[in-house]
C-alpha positions in Angstrom: 30.9 -15.4 -5.4 31.7 -11.9 -6.7 33.8 -11.9 -9.9 35.6 -8.8 -11.1 37.6 -8.5 -14.3 39.6 -5.3 -13.7 41.0 -5.2 -17.2 37.6 -4.9 -18.8 36.0 -2.3 -16.6 34.8 0.8 -18.5 33.8 4.0 -16.8 30.3 5.4 -17.0 29.9 8.6 -19.1 28.4 10.6 -16.2 25.9 10.8 -13.5 22.2 10.5 -14.1 18.9 11.5 -12.5 15.8 9.6 -13.3 12.1 9.6 -13.3 11.0 13.3 -12.7 10.4 15.6 -15.7 12.6 18.2 -14.1 15.5 15.8 -14.0 18.0 15.2 -16.7 16.9 12.7 -19.4 19.1 9.7 -20.1 20.4 9.3 -23.6 19.2 10.9 -26.8 15.6 11.2 -28.0 16.2 8.0 -29.9 17.2 5.9 -26.9 15.1 3.7 -24.7 18.1 2.7 -22.5 16.3 1.1 -19.5 13.0 -0.1 -18.0 10.2 2.4 -18.8 12.3 4.5 -21.2 14.5 7.6 -21.0 13.0 9.0 -17.7 11.5 5.7 -16.4 8.0 7.0 -16.9 6.8 4.8 -19.8 6.1 8.0 -21.9 7.8 10.2 -24.4 6.8 13.5 -26.1 4.7 13.5 -29.3 6.3 12.2 -32.4 5.4 12.1 -36.1 4.1 8.5 -36.2 1.6 6.8 -38.4 -0.9 5.5 -36.0 -3.9 4.9 -38.3 -3.6 1.6 -40.0 -6.9 1.4 -41.7 -5.2 1.1 -45.1 -2.2 -1.0 -44.3 -0.6 -2.5 -41.2 2.7 -1.0 -40.0 5.7 -2.7 -41.5 7.6 -5.3 -39.5 11.2 -4.6 -40.4 12.8 -7.6 -38.8 12.2 -10.7 -36.6 14.8 -12.2 -34.3 14.7 -15.4 -32.3 15.5 -15.1 -28.5 15.4 -17.4 -25.5 12.4 -17.6 -23.3 11.6 -14.7 -21.1 9.4 -11.8 -20.1 12.0 -9.0 -20.1 11.6 -6.3 -22.6 14.3 -4.7 -24.7 16.5 -1.6 -24.1 17.7 0.5 -27.0 20.8 2.7 -27.1 23.0 4.0 -29.9 21.2 2.0 -32.6 21.5 -1.3 -30.7 18.8 -3.5 -29.1 19.6 -5.3 -25.8 17.5 -8.2 -24.5 18.2 -10.4 -21.6 16.8 -13.9 -21.5 17.5 -17.6 -20.7 19.1 -20.4 -22.7 17.0 -23.3 -21.5 17.6 -24.0 -17.9 21.4 -23.6 -17.8 22.3 -19.9 -18.4 21.3 -16.3 -18.6 22.1 -14.6 -21.9 22.5 -11.0 -23.0 21.8 -10.7 -26.8 22.5 -7.5 -28.8 21.0 -6.7 -32.2 21.2 -4.0 -34.8 18.1 -1.7 -34.5 17.8 -1.1 -38.2 18.4 -4.6 -39.6 17.9 -7.0 -36.7 21.3 -8.5 -37.3 22.8 -10.2 -34.2 25.9 -8.2 -33.1 27.1 -10.2 -30.1 26.0 -12.1 -27.1 27.4 -13.1 -23.7 26.2 -15.5 -21.0 26.9 -17.0 -17.6 25.9 -20.2 -15.9 22.6 -20.1 -14.0 21.2 -23.6 -13.6 17.7 -24.2 -12.6 14.1 -23.7 -13.5 12.0 -20.6 -12.7 8.3 -20.5 -12.0 7.2 -19.4 -15.5 10.4 -20.0 -17.5 12.6 -17.1 -18.5 14.0 -13.8 -17.2 11.9 -10.8 -16.2 14.0 -7.7 -16.3 15.0 -5.0 -18.8 18.7 -4.3 -19.2 20.0 -0.8 -18.2 22.5 0.6 -20.7 25.0 3.4 -20.3 28.3 4.2 -22.0 30.2 1.0 -22.4 28.3 -1.0 -19.9 25.1 -3.0 -19.8 23.6 -4.0 -16.4 21.2 -7.0 -15.9 19.5 -8.7 -13.0 18.8 -12.4 -13.6 16.0 -14.5 -12.1 18.4 -16.3 -9.8 19.8 -13.1 -8.4 22.9 -12.4 -10.4 23.6 -8.7 -11.0 26.0 -8.5 -14.0 27.8 -5.8 -15.8 28.6 -6.6 -19.4 31.3 -4.7 -21.3 29.9 -3.4 -24.7 33.4 -3.1 -26.3 34.9 -6.4 -25.1 31.6 -8.3 -25.3 32.2 -10.0 -22.0 31.4 -9.8 -18.3 33.2 -7.0 -16.4 31.8 -7.9 -12.9 29.1 -9.9 -11.3 27.4 -10.1 -7.8 25.4 -13.1 -6.6 22.7 -11.6 -4.4 21.8 -14.9 -2.8 25.3 -16.0 -2.0 26.8 -12.6 -0.9 23.8 -10.9 0.7 21.4 -13.7 1.7 18.9 -12.7 -0.9 15.8 -14.9 -1.0 14.2 -15.7 -4.3 10.6 -14.4 -4.6 7.9 -16.6 -6.1 8.8 -16.0 -9.8 12.5 -15.3 -9.4 14.1 -11.9 -9.1 12.0 -9.6 -11.3 13.0 -6.1 -10.4 14.8 -4.0 -13.0 18.3 -2.5 -12.3 18.1 1.2 -11.6 20.9 3.6 -12.6 21.0 6.8 -10.6 23.7 9.4 -10.2 26.7 7.1 -10.3 24.8 4.3 -8.4 23.3 1.0 -9.5 20.4 -0.1 -7.3 18.9 -3.6 -7.1 16.6 -5.5 -4.8 18.3 -8.1 -2.6 15.1 -9.2 -0.7 17.1 -10.9 2.1 16.3 -11.3 5.8 18.7 -8.6 6.7 19.3 -6.6 3.4 16.5 -5.1 1.4 17.9 -2.9 -1.4 21.6 -2.8 -2.5 23.5 0.1 -4.1 26.6 -0.8 -6.1 29.3 1.3 -7.7 28.5 0.6 -11.4 32.2 0.9 -12.4 33.4 -1.8 -10.1 30.4 -3.6 -8.5 31.6 -2.7 -5.0 28.9 -2.0 -2.4 28.1 1.6 -1.6 25.1 1.1 0.8 22.4 -1.3 1.8 19.0 -0.8 3.3 17.2 -2.7 6.1 15.1 -5.7 5.1 12.0 -5.1 3.1 10.6 -8.7 2.6 9.7 -10.0 -0.8 8.8 -8.2 -4.0 8.7 -8.4 -7.8 8.7 -4.7 -8.2 11.3 -2.0 -9.1 12.4 0.9 -6.9 10.9 4.2 -8.1 12.7 7.5 -7.7 10.5 10.3 -6.6 10.8 13.9 -5.3 8.1 14.1 -2.6 7.7 17.2 -0.6 11.0 18.5 -2.0 13.0 15.4 -1.0 14.4 12.8 -3.4 13.3 9.3 -2.3 13.4 5.7 -3.6 9.9 4.2 -3.0 9.5 0.4 -3.0 6.6 -2.0 -2.6 7.1 -5.3 -0.8 5.4 -7.9 1.4 6.7 -9.7 4.4 5.8 -13.2 3.3 6.5 -14.9 0.0 3.4 -15.0 -2.2 1.4 -18.1 -3.0 -0.3 -16.7 -6.0 -3.8 -16.7 -4.5 -6.1 -13.8 -5.5 -6.3 -12.3 -2.1 -5.1 -8.8 -0.9 -2.5 -8.9 1.8 -0.5 -6.4 3.9 2.0 -4.5 1.7 4.9 -2.5 3.0 5.6 0.8 1.2 9.1 2.0 2.1 10.9 5.2 1.2 14.7 5.3 1.3 17.3 8.1 0.8 19.0 7.4 -2.5 22.3 8.9 -1.2 22.9 6.5 1.7 19.9 4.0 1.8 18.6 5.4 5.1 14.9 4.9 5.8 12.8 8.1 5.4 9.3 6.7 6.0 7.4 3.4 5.9 3.8 2.5 6.0 1.7 -0.6 5.6 -1.5 -1.0 3.6 -3.8 -3.9 2.7 -2.8 -4.3 -0.9 -1.1 -6.8 -3.1 0.4 -10.1 -1.9 2.8 -9.9 -4.9 3.7 -6.4 -5.9 4.9 -5.9 -9.5 4.2 -2.4 -11.0 6.3 0.3 -9.3 4.4 3.3 -7.8 3.7 6.4 -9.8 4.3 9.9 -8.5 1.3 12.3 -8.8 2.4 15.9 -8.0 4.5 17.0 -5.1 2.9 14.9 -2.4 1.0 12.0 -3.8 1.7 8.5 -5.2 -0.5 6.0 -7.0 -0.1 2.3 -6.5 -1.8 -0.5 -8.5 -1.5 -4.3 -8.3 -3.0 -7.6 -9.1 -4.3 -10.6 -7.0 -7.4 -8.5 -6.0 -5.2 -5.6 -4.8 -6.9 -2.9 -6.7 -5.4 0.6 -6.8 -4.8 3.4 -4.2 -3.9 7.1 -4.1 -1.8 8.0 -1.1 -0.9 11.5 0.1 2.3 12.3 2.0 2.3 15.0 4.7 5.3 16.2 6.8 4.7 16.9 10.5 7.1 17.6 13.4 7.2 14.0 14.4 7.8 12.7 10.9 5.8 11.9 7.8 2.1 11.0 7.7 0.7 8.9 4.9 -3.1 9.1 4.2 -5.2 7.1 1.7 -7.2 9.5 -0.5 -9.1 6.9 -2.5 -9.1 3.3 -3.5 -10.4 1.3 -6.5 -11.2 -2.4 -6.7 -9.5 -2.6 -10.1 -5.7 -2.8 -10.5 -2.9 -3.7 -12.9 -1.1 -6.9 -12.2 1.9 -6.5 -14.4 2.5 -3.0 -15.8 2.8 0.5 -14.5 -0.2 2.9 -15.0 0.4 5.9 -17.2 -0.7 9.5 -16.4 -1.8 12.0 -19.0 -3.2 15.3 -17.8 -5.6 14.8 -14.9 -6.2 11.1 -15.7 -4.5 7.8 -15.3 -4.8 5.0 -17.8 -4.6 1.5 -16.2 -4.7 -1.9 -17.8 -6.8 -3.5 -15.1 -6.2 -7.1 -16.0 -5.2 -9.8 -13.6 -5.6 -13.4 -12.6 -9.1 -12.8 -11.2 -10.6 -11.4 -14.3 -8.6 -13.4 -16.8 -11.3 -16.1 -17.0 -13.5 -15.3 -20.0 -16.6 -15.0 -17.9 -15.0 -12.2 -15.9 -13.2 -10.2 -18.6 -16.0 -7.7 -18.5 -14.5 -6.6 -15.2 -11.1 -5.7 -16.8 -9.8 -3.9 -19.9 -8.2 -0.4 -20.1 -9.5 2.0 -17.5 -9.5 5.8 -17.5 -9.3 7.0 -13.9 -9.5 10.6 -12.7 -7.0 11.8 -10.1 -9.9 12.0 -7.6 -10.7 8.3 -8.0 -13.6 8.4 -10.5 -13.7 5.6 -13.1 -14.4 7.7 -16.2 -14.6 4.8 -18.7 -13.4 1.2 -19.1 -13.3 -1.2 -22.1 -14.1 -4.4 -20.3 -13.6 -7.3 -22.6 -13.8 -5.3 -25.8 -10.9 -5.1 -26.0 -9.6 -6.9 -22.9 -5.8 -6.4 -23.7 -4.7 -9.3 -21.4 -1.7 -8.5 -19.2 -0.4 -6.3 -22.0 1.7 -3.2 -21.7 1.5 0.4 -22.9 3.7 3.4 -23.9 2.3 6.9 -23.8 3.4 8.9 -26.9 2.2 12.4 -26.6 -1.6 12.1 -26.6 -1.7 8.5 -27.7 -1.3 5.1 -26.1 0.5 2.3 -27.8 -0.8 -1.0 -26.3 0.5 -4.5 -27.0 -2.1 -7.1 -26.2 -0.8 -9.5 -23.6 -2.7 -12.5 -25.1 -2.0 -12.1 -28.8 0.5 -9.4 -29.3 -1.9 -7.3 -31.3 -0.8 -3.7 -31.3 -3.4 -1.0 -30.8 -3.2 2.8 -30.7 -5.7 4.6 -28.5 -6.2 8.3 -28.0 -5.5 9.2 -24.3 -8.7 11.2 -23.6 -11.3 11.0 -20.8 -14.1 11.6 -23.4 -14.3 7.9 -24.4 -12.4 4.9 -25.6 -11.1 5.9 -29.0 -9.3 3.2 -31.0 -7.1 4.7 -33.8 -5.3 1.7 -35.2 -5.0 -2.1 -34.7 -2.5 -4.6 -36.2 -1.8 -8.3 -35.6 2.0 -7.9 -35.5 2.7 -11.5 -34.5 0.1 -13.0 -36.8 -1.4 -15.3 -34.3 -4.9 -16.0 -32.9 -6.4 -14.9 -29.6 -7.8 -18.3 -28.6 -5.3 -18.8 -25.9 -2.9 -16.6 -23.8 0.4 -16.4 -25.5 1.8 -14.6 -22.4 3.2 -11.6 -24.3 3.9 -9.6 -21.1 7.2 -8.0 -21.9 7.3 -4.2 -22.0 7.9 -2.5 -25.4 10.7 -0.1 -26.3 10.4 2.9 -28.7 13.3 4.6 -30.6 12.2 7.3 -33.0 9.5 5.6 -35.1 10.8 2.1 -34.4 8.9 0.0 -31.9 10.5 -3.2 -30.5 8.0 -5.8 -29.3 8.5 -9.2 -27.7 6.7 -12.5 -27.6 7.9 -15.2 -25.3 10.7 -16.2 -27.6 10.8 -13.6 -30.4 11.6 -9.9 -31.0 9.8 -7.9 -33.7 10.8 -4.4 -34.8 7.8 -2.4 -36.2 8.2 0.9 -38.2 5.4 3.3 -37.3 
């Protein structure tokens, strides 16, 4: 049931446009207010950071215990926001001071049950006096930063017939131009757009099936579009490519712009990446590989053509583009076994589909994540949490620094799959139940 506390609503500071370099950036240069950072690209401009740790590891400023989960942190106005679970009874928003790690406040709601792989998946979206979250059981919630309580909440399953995907709702809430967009994944409703002030419905799209991905805002052929990856049947987790639907919706009213189907991932997770004015790159796990698609407008509508495909794909995290190359952590279930790790690692891929170099199992990186800072990649190892800095160059794999931030071994997978967040020279990393803030 929808709940609205009208006395605690606080209005957003303004409208925002996301994802494209030409569009307005969210927050200040010190903010990481949402999934994939200020412009939802996973990258920021060059900064004065110490990335060579041959003499000494970077300093861990503070450590904070959190509940179980895979959702990374958001950072705004010197505060760190993380969304996780309290056992099997509730979802919790926890807020910490960025400089000291002191707990500032928390708020929770009842969400009984056990998810497949325990814990939440999404990164909060923060703006003005509001924090927006999407829980694994389909609760979209607005938390009031001043009152430290829930302003409104929408239950996607109860109100819109949302169907839980295999690992629970995992998409991240998207703030866009006075709109909050979340995946419903119902038989009749695909994506939902809410008024972030009140939680009232603004528009819905037609059904898209199942997904663990996040809508990506693109400007293709001069038209703003929300591009979303989904499958028509709930995944079983088998390493087998399956038909994937790629849908484009008008962010103003939710109308369908174009749709195509491709043999791809049976469990889409990373959102697509725009490449220029007419191309998008998709990558996935479960033997999906990667593909470059080109969009062309004709009188009868849009035509989508596959330019190239690769057998290697990223199961969990979005590929990062630097210049004329993509950097993809091509690690998934299939090559997680030690005997197959030589098939994975960090891959440098040219925009015409040529694999330039790949690290294989040295290092393998697990299902880790990366941030592109100028010409360097910051990569958190998904098995051990080891932090590495790598020069983003097609010349060769060039390791600059390496530090065991969580001080644990690599003999088993510690499932450190949460995305990192960077504010100035402070990097917030997460294990399954702990936050660490590192000064670079």
